[in-house]
N, C-alpha and C positions, 0 to 999 in steps of 0.2 A: 532719854526720847525726846526726838524732835517732831516740832510743831509747828505746821504751815497753813495756809489757807487752803492751795489746792495740791495734791500729791500728782504727778503724772507717771505712771507705773509703763515705761516702751519706748524706744529712743529711734522708732522707724517713722516713715514720712509721716501719719497721722499723731504719733505724739509730739514730735517736733513741732508740727503748725500749730496742735491746740498750746503748746506753750509762747510760740510768738503772739500766737493772736490773743490768748490771756495778757501776755505783758503790753500789746497793744492797745487792747481794752481796759489798760489802767491797775490790772491785777499781777502785784509785783511779788507778792508773798508766796513764791510756788517754788517746788521741787522737781526737778526731771532725773528718774529714779533710773538706772538703766545697765544691762551688761557689760554695755560695751559700745559705743558710738559706732565703732564699725562691726557689728553684729548686727543678727535680723534678715530678716527677709528683704527689706524694703533697698539696702545698701549692697546685696551680693546676689539679687537675683535678677532676673529681665529674659529674654527670648532676642530673637534673631532682629526683631523691628519692635521693642517694647512698647503696646499701646495704652495713651491716657485718652479718657474717654469722656467728654464736654459736648455742648449744645454748638449745633455746626452755625459757623461763622464766615463761610467763606463764599466768596462769588454772590450769584444770584438764587440760589438752593434757600428756599424758606424753611425755617426751624424756628422752633417756640418752646418756651418751660414744659406747656402741656403734650406737644406730641413727643417730645423726649421721654418725658414720666409716664405716657403709653407704649413708649418701648420698652421701659422699665419693668412696667407692670405687667407685661404682655406675656414675661417671662415663665409668669405662675407662680403663687403663694409670695406674693409682694402688698406690701399696704400701700396703697395709693396714697396715701399721705406723704409717706417716706419716700416714694418716687418723686415727685412732685419736688420736695425739698432737695432730694438728691439732683433732680433735672436745673431748678431753678438755680441754687447756689454753683454749680458746674463754673457758668464764666466766671463769675468772683472770684474764685480756686484757682482755675486756671490762671486769669491774669494777675493773680498774686504772685505764684509761681514762676510766671514768664515777668512777672517786672523783678525778681529777685536774680534773675540770671540765669533762668534754665533753656537752655537753648533749642526752644519749640521753634521749629521752620517756618519762614513766613517768606513769600514773594516778593518783588521790589518793590508792590505797593504796600506791603506791611499787613497784607491778609493771610494769617494761619491756615494752611492748605489743612486740606482734612483727608481722610480715605476713609473707606467702609471696612468693619472689621467683622465679627462673629455675630449674630444677633443682631445686626444692625440695617436698617431698613435706608438710614444716609449715611452722608461722609462728615462722621463725627469725630471718626479716630484721629489721634494725631500722636508722635514720637518724637524723640530724638536720638533714636539710636537703639543699642542692644540695652545701654546702661539708663532709660529713663528715670525709674526710680532711684536709682543709684545720684542721678543729678539731681533730682528734688531733694533727698538726703545730704547733699553737698552744699548745696543753695542753702536747705532751712540750717543746717548746722551754722554753718558761720553767720547768717541772720540773727539766730538763739543766743549765739554768742556772743556777736556784736549788742547785741541787746541787753547782757548781761545777767539771764538767765542762769540758775544756779542750777549746775549737773552734778551728779556721785554718779560714777559708775564703779564698775566690778560689782556691782550689786545684782541679787537673787531675791524676789519677793517670795520669800515661803508661806505666809500663810497672810489671810486678809482679819484686820481686826475690824470686828462688828460687836454695835448692841443699838437695842432700840430698834430692831428691823431696820439700821442702816448700817454702812461701811462708815467707819471713824478712822480708818488707816492700816497701815501694813506692818510685817514683822520681815525682814530682809536679812539675809548673809551679806557681810563684807568680803569679799573674796580676798582681798588683800590681808585683812588682819584675822580671818576666821570667825568674829564676831556679829553675835544679833542684833539688829538695832532697831528699835522703833521709830515709826514716825508715825503721828496723828496728822488730818488732815480734816478738814472742813467737807472737801469735795476730793473726789480720786477719779481721777481721769485712766481707764483702763486701757492702753492702747497695746497689746503684748501678742497682737499679729494672729496668725493662724494658726493649727494644731501641726505644728511642721514636726515635733519628735513623736508622733503618733504611730507613723505608719515606716515600714523597712524599708520597700520601693519607695522613694522621695525625690520630688525634686526641689523640697523646700533645702535650702542651704543648712550644712551640719550645723552651722553653729547656731540655729535659731529651733527653739524648741516648743513657743507658745506657753501659755499660762493660762488658759481657759478653767482650767480646772478648780484653780482657786476660787473662782466666782460662783462655780458651778457648786461648792462643795455647801457656800455660803445662802444658799437658797437664791443664788440670781435666775432667772427664767431665762429659759434660751429658747431658739425657735430654728427649725428647719436644718438641724444637725445633718440628719441623714445626707444632707444635698452636697457632697463634694465633688469636686472638676479631678479627674484623671487624662492621662495623655502622656504619648510617649517622648521621654528623655534622656540624657544622656547620664550615664553614672558613675563614671570616672570622674566625670566632675558635672557638677548636678544642674543641666541646663534643658529646657525645653527645646527639644529639635521639631520648632513651628515652622510656621511661615515659608522663607525660600530655602530653608534646611532640606524641605520636601519639594518645593517645588522645582529643585534642580532636577529630580528626580533620580536621586541615589541608588545605590542598588542595595537591597535586604539580604544581608545574608547569614545565616545559621550556621552555625558549628556544635562540634560536640565540648565538652567542659573545659578540655585541654586545648581548645583553637584548632583542631584536625576536624577533618571534612567538611569545609565550607561548602555551602550548596544556596543557591538563589530559591529561597522557599516559595515564597510566592506564586511561583510558577503553579505548584501544587495545588493549589486553588482556582487561578486563572487559566490555567490550559494556554492554550494557544491564544487565547485573546490578550496580547499583551499592551494592544493601546488601552482596552480598559481596566488593565492593572496598573499601568504608570499612569492614567486619568484619575486613578483613585489616591494615586501616593501623589499628584499635583494638589487634590482637592485638601488633604490634610495640612496643607503649609495654612490655608484660613479658617479649617475646622479641623483644628487641631485637637482641642479635649473630646475625647470619647463620649458619642450621643447616642445613645439606642435607636433613635429615628433612623441613623445612618448605619446601622451594625449589621444589615443583612444583603442590602443593595447597595448602601453606601459607601464612603470612604472611612467610615469607622470600622468595616470588616479589616482594614489594615490592622487596628488595635489588635482585634480579636486572633487575626493570627501569630503576630508578637507573644501574645502573651500565651496560646494555646503552646509556642515553641520552646518560650522560659519556664513556665508553669508547669505545666503538661509533660511536655516532651524532655522537660530538665535539660536543655541547648542554652546555648549564647545566640544572642542576636546582634549584630552591627550595620552599620550605614556606611557602606562605601563609596566615596567621591572619586575613586580614582581611575576608574571606568565606567562605561555607560551599561544598565540593564541588558541581559542578552536579546536580541533581537529589538532593541530600541528605532522607535521609525515615527519620527516628528510627525508626518501627516495622518498618521493612527491614533493622534491621541483626539481628546474630545474638542469640541469648537474652543470653548472656554479655556482649556489648558493652553490650546497651539497659539491661540491669542495673544492669551497674556505673553507665552516667552516670545511671541514674534515682536511684539510690541516693546518688548524688552530687552530685544536684539539678543535675544540669548538662543536660538535655534540653532547649535551649533557645537561642537567639543564636547568635553567630558562632564561631569557632572559639577568636579573643580571650576573647571574652568569657567560653568556658567553660573557658578557661585561667585567666583571673582569678577566677572562680570556685571551680575545685580546684586551684590552686597557683600564686598570685599572683607568690609569687618564682619561677618560670620565667621570667616577663615584667622583674623586675627585673634578672635574673641580666645578661640579654641588656644592657639599658639600661647597666648597669655597664659595659658592654664595648662603648659607643656605637653599637648596634645596638638601633632603635627598633622590633619588632613591630608599631606602631600604624601605621606608614607606610611601611616598606618590607618586603619577602621577606626570607627566611633561605636562604642558598646550602648546598647540605648534598652530599654525595659518601658512597660507601662506604670507610670509613677502618682502618688497622691500630689495634686498640685495648687489644689486650692479650696476651702471653704466655703459655699455659699451661705451654710448656715453659723449660726453664733449667737450672742447674746442678746437677748430682747431690749431693745431703745426706745422710748415715746421720740417724741417728733423732736425732742432737744437732747435726744441722745442718753438720757437718764433711764436707767433699770427701773421697771414700773414696780419689782419684788424689792430691790436691796438700795434704797434711798441712797442718794449721793455718790454712786458710782456711774459714770460716764463711760460705758466701753464704743470705743470707735475704733477704726479702721479694719480688718481683717478679722476680729474677734468679736466685730458687732453682725449680727447674722440679717443683714436688710436685704441681702438678694434672696432672688429664689432658685428656682428649680434651672432654670439657664439665666444668662444675663451676656449682655455685652461686651465683647472683649475690652478689658482696660478699663471698664467701669470701677473696680474694686479701687481702683489708684483715687479716681474722683470720690468714691463715697469715703474713702480715708479722710482727704482734706474738706469736704463737705461736714463731717462727723467732727472733726476737730473745730471748725467753725461755730458752730451751732451750740456744743456744749462749751466753748468760750464765751461766746455771748450771752448765754443763760446765767452763766455763774458770774461774770462780770455784775451783770446787772439785778440778778438775785440772790446769789450765795457767797456775798466777799463777808456776812459776819457768822462767827460761829451760833450753831446751834445746837449740839450736843453737850450731854454733861462730861465733863472732862475729867472729874474724878472715875465715871463708870468705864471712860474709855480707857484709861491709864490702869484699872486694874483687869480690863481687857487682854491688853498687851500683854501685861505681864504673863497671865495665864497660858497665850498664844506664846510667847517667848519660853514657858516651861515647856510645855505639850512640844516644841520642836526641837529643844534642846535633848528631851529623852529621847525625841524619835533621832537624832544624830548620835545616840550611844546603842543602836544597834549593830545586827551582824550580818545583814543580808549582803548578797551579792549585787550590786547595783546593774552593772553590764549584763549578767543573765536573765534577771528582770527585763531590763528592757529591752533586752532579743526577743524573749516572751512577748510582751503584749505587740510591738512593732510587728512580729511576725503574724499575731495572731490578727490585728487591724488589717494588714493586706493580704490573707487569707478571705478573710470572713466580709470585711468591709471596704473592701475594693468595687474596683466597675462591676463584677460579678459575686450575686448573694444570692444565697439560698437559703429559706425560712429556719429548717430544722439545724443547717449548721451555725447558721447565725445565734439560736436558741443556746446550742452548747456553748459556742465561744462566749455568751453572755454570763452563762454560768460560771465560766472558767475564770473572766474577767473579773466578777466581782469577789471572787477565791482571792484573785490576787492581790487586789486592793488592801482586803483585810489583814491579807499578812503582811504587805508591805508594813501596813500600816502597825499593827501589831510586834513583827519583829525589827522594822528601821533599819537603819545603815549607818555603817561607820562616819565619826566626823570625818577622818579623809577625804569622803568623798563630796561634802559638801553641795557645792551649788547642784553636781549633778545629783546626788540624793533628795534634795527639793525639789529638783525638775521630776526625779522619775515620780515620789509621789504623787503630786498632781495629775502627770500624763498617765499613772494608774487609774485615778479616778477618773479621770476623762475619757477614755477607752473605756469604760464601764458604762458611761454615760451616753457615749455616741453608740455603743452596741444595741443599750436598751432604747434608745430612739430608732434604729433602724429595725430591732425587731418589731415594733410597737408600728412603725408604720410599714412595714409589709403584711404583718397580720392583717391591718387596716384594709387591703385590697387596695392599693395604689396603684401596683403592678411596675411595668420599667419604665424608669424615666430620667430625664437628664442624662446624668453621666453615670447613670449603675441600672446595669440589668438585673430584674429579678427572675433568677429561673425556676421554672417548676420542677416536680420530682423526676422527669426525664430528661431534664437539662438544656429545655426549650426556652427562651426568653417570652416571657409573661407580656399583654399588653397594658398599656397605661390605660387606669380610670383617671379620665381626666377632669372628673368633677374635683377632684382633688386639689386642683391647680388653683381653685378658685377659694382654700381653706391653707392656714399655716399651722404646722405641727409645734406647740408648744412643747417643753419639756423641763420640768422643774423637781431638783432633790427634795424633798419633802419627810419628816418623820421616817428617815433613814434606806430611804428608795426614792428613784426614779417615778416621778408620775409624767403621764403624755396626755392631751388633749387637740383635738382640730379645735380652731378657731376662723371665722370668715374672714377673710381679706377687708378691710378697711378699703372703702371704693376710694377709685379718685377722686378728690376736693371738686367741687364744679366753681371756680373761682368768677367773680365777674363784679369786683368791689366798685365802690365810690371813693374818690382819691380822698375828699375831707374827711369824712371817718373813719378811712384807714392810718390816715394821717395824726387824727385825733387818740385812737387806741394805740399807734406807736407813742407817742408823746408820753401819755399817760403809763405807759407801760402792760396794756390789758394784754399785748399778743404774748406775752412770757407765759398770760397763765392757762393756756388751753396746753395740756399734755396728753394728747392720744395714746392710747396704749396703757395707759395707768390702772386701768380696771382688769 
């Protein structure tokens, strides 16, 4: 049984940043637990130009933390104090990454150039290419190893160890030996990523499943679980087809399941208005996530048409970059699309030639994964991409209901209904810095009953040993809950169907818990258990949200009994949906958003509070 001051579960960009920051703050007794440094979403995902969102610092365009916080807050269902923190620390975290060697581009004067991303009124976004989060991870891994941080790879968290309403460790499976290992800790930084294993149609990398169910099971409160993002992505190799993949105007081809009967199916909807059709495709580049506000007369109609082909007509959909859409006329494009292509020098040739001109890395990216856009079409679907919701954290990113657990990264639900593209990368870094700073100043000493924690760990280990002596089929159960989530918890939702899915989800979890899996399934068995629990929780939250009358919002359209998209009740954007598992079931409530703080401090007073440590005594959100 290992004992450390701080255990970090997860080795994506957020977990790595927390380890490095803790070390820099003087906390050396830490252990990083990882399924593998080369696994997870951060190091295996991206887009045509993966965005990092931060405070604007280029040229003469003014920006300030309060302005950025307002943008984050305006996304709806966001706590104002958390928005201000993620705005304020964005520059510090960004510069930390730049100093570690992440190659964010500058001009000849050293200014970090910016551009506008979705839901962004200013040029706050930046990128170092398709693999921005991978570059972050590689730089952080190098720094963490240089700092001598202890790392245990090939471990899968099986169950949190809790006593006295707080977390005090975890029991994990060592995939190398097959042994269950107990690690006790004063603090647990929970950096396990989004619910990547929940959906059948998903752009999360295959090696990432997430572990939010582990915390939900122990009564850790969550918020905004229904607020996921969905968008078009390739499925042979999981990757968002955003940005220039859309702006170069590829052909959308539908085929029969065997690949026969190819057809440019968008024409069936747009008719002879080819200019509008291609303009909508162009807009999907930087309006990539499905957005109900753009579903009828905007670019998100493309997502609906793709979904209709795949889910209703049971056909396959491809992007073809080898030839132009039938009847393409650049002069018929919207002024926005025409000007963009003109300024990019791309009013010529085929989609592939335009892609080569505007973003050649987008072609080589697929070539690196054995997909040649010169000779084959790219199969796509509307996929789950990100969860804006997640576990609740206070202003120091500690759970208010499960003390000593610090959820950071995508597993932390700091985002609301919509968010600027790339803000998730910033939020993970900010959460890492805040949790590390709080631990370093307030949680260096052991504060729990060690004997009680050891007994709790023994009981958890016995429970998992029994679970890993069962007989259920891991693969069949995973197919069941993933297909259920894609069908009923995707971008189109209907209340009665969600309620039926909820009953089935609850039944599946209890069947999994009681039946268990053979030990040979190891990590996959433990992942299935927490995912089965999580999908019960997500469907419960979605059902409650729909019944509350929020209507359609964000990336989810709620359908009425006639299949029509219901309008949004925008009053709910001033509230946050909280979810907690208590007394054997999930319970939900709406709480008002905490407002944006009004800050007009006096230097000497704040300096005194900082010197005396008073800044660490405020933990908004703990009630």
